C-alpha positions, 0 to 999 in steps of 0.5 A: 542543459537539464532543468530543475523540477521547479523550473519545469513544473512551476505550478507544483508547490513543494517544501522540499528543497532537495526535490525542487532543485532536482534535475530531470534526466529523462522522461519516458511515457508508455502510451499503451500502458499509460505509464510514466517513468522519470529519472531524477538527478539530485544532489541532496537526499530526497525523502520518499514521501516527497517522491510520492507526493510528486508522483501523485501530482504528475498522475493528476496533472497529466492523467497518468495511470502509473508514475515511477521515479528513479533517483540518481544522486551526484554523490553517494548518500548515507541512508539507514534502510532500517530507519526508513522502513516505515516510510518505505512500507507507506510508499509501497502501500500507495503503489500496491494497496494489497501489501498494507495489511500483510506488511503492517507492523513488520520488522527487518533484519539486514545482513550484507545485501539481504533484507529479511522481512519478519511478518506478524501475520500469514501472507508470505505465499501471497506476497511472493506469488504477486512478486511484491518482494521484487517490487520492494527491491525495485523501490529501494534501488530506485529511491535510495540507490541501494540493491537488496534481496528481499525475503519474507518470513512469517514470524508469528508469536503465540500471542498473535495466533491466540488473538487471531483465533479469538478474533475469528471465533468472535466473528463466527459468534457475531455471524451466528447471532446475526443469522439468528436475528434475521431468522427470528425477524423473518418468522415475525414478519411471516406471522404478521403478514399471516395475521393481516391476511386472516383479518382481511379474509374475516372482513370480506366474509 
């Protein structure tokens, strides 16, 4: 008979009844990669944040490098991916920190089984090259049981481009000013050393 999370991990404290009452269907530990995969059977919807906290507990408790949880619901759940998007991005950033900056403030358009991710900064090529579109698809399928195809697109406004260039110019000005200060300090230091050296020579003479 399958046991619940609370029965197996008595030292894990969670306020999520849905998670605590979930039953473990299977656990696979891949020793070579130190990765743990767990399939959880649940009756009620489990928040993605609660999934992340449980994964973090397992990583720390058993010194596991990576933990991935898949949830299988005993009956269909109703979930709005649009409303869950910020939570999904947060979960994604925990697993793949590189995505945090690229996907910040992104929005989505959903049509049938397609999700168009509108990015407010450049980075589409990087995300696709790293396979983060597939990683997002897997997260949504594992946590919500929904299959979507993810497509990134750069939807950068003129204001965003202007702010980017202004920020780049500001950084360039600051770099030039810093270089000038360092050069002036170096000249001052050389002159000070030269004066000190001259004084010592005069004393010795």
